[in-house]
N, C-alpha and C positions, 0 to 999 in steps of 0.2 A: 173909836173902841169895840162899838157893835159891828162895824163893818169887818174889823179883824176878826172877831169872834165868829161871824158868819163864815168867813173864809175857812177858818180851822175847822167848822162843823162841815162845811161842804167837803173840804179836803178828807176828813174822817169818813163822811158817808162814802166818798168815792173809794176810799181804800177797802171799806166792807164790800161794796160791790165787787170790785176787782177780785179781792180774796174769796168772796162766795163764788165767782165766776171760776177761779183757780180751782177751787175745791171742787166745783162741779165737773171741771175738765180732768181733774186728778181722778175723782170717782170712775168717771166714763173710761178712763185707760184703765183702771185696777178691773172692772167688770169686763171690759174687753180681753184683757190678758188672762181673767180666770176661766171665760169662756173658751178661749183658745187652747188652754192648758187642758180644760176637760175633753175637748174634741181630740186633742193628741193623745190624751190617755186612752179613749174611747176607740181611736183609729189603731193604738198598738194593741188592744185587747181583741180586735176583731177576730182573730183566728181561734182565740180561746172561747169567746162568747159564742161565735157561729157554729164551730164543730162540736159534735156531741162527744163528752169527755175529752174537751179540748185542754191542752197543757201549753204552757210556754215552752219554748225549745229549750233544750239543756245545751248551753253554750260554753260550759266548763271545759277547759283543756282536757282534763282527766277524763271526762265523759266522751270523749270523742274518739271512736273506735280507729279510724283513719290515722289520727295522731299517734294514738297507741301502737299501732302496728309500726310506724316509723320510729318508735321509741322516744317519742317527745312527750314529756310531762310538764306538770305545771311547776312552777318556780319553788313553791312550798316543799313539793316532793323531791325535786332535784337538790334543794338544800338540806333535806332531812337524809337523803342518801349520801350526800357528800360529808355530812357531820359523822355518817356511821362507818366511813372509810377510815382505815388507819392511816397516819401519815408515815413517812418513811423512818422516822425515829422509833416509832411505835412498834413498826414491822421488824426492824432489826433488832430491837432489844430483847425480843422473844427468843 
């Protein structure tokens, strides 16, 4: 009986050791991933941070002069323009 109790205690103790090792490994991975995310965010903002009065580039389709010159607009504007156009029935009924 005592031998069985000792085996159970040893098994429980080993599971706690492995669990703490797993938690340590998990925390290492979380800390490493947070550091990598921080470095990535800093690298994305280097131009904004280093340049005086730096701003993130305007990447919206509507803000691009070359696309506007070609007549390309964003989907929201195209949808609005399409809704404003009269369909064939509305044009012929006037």
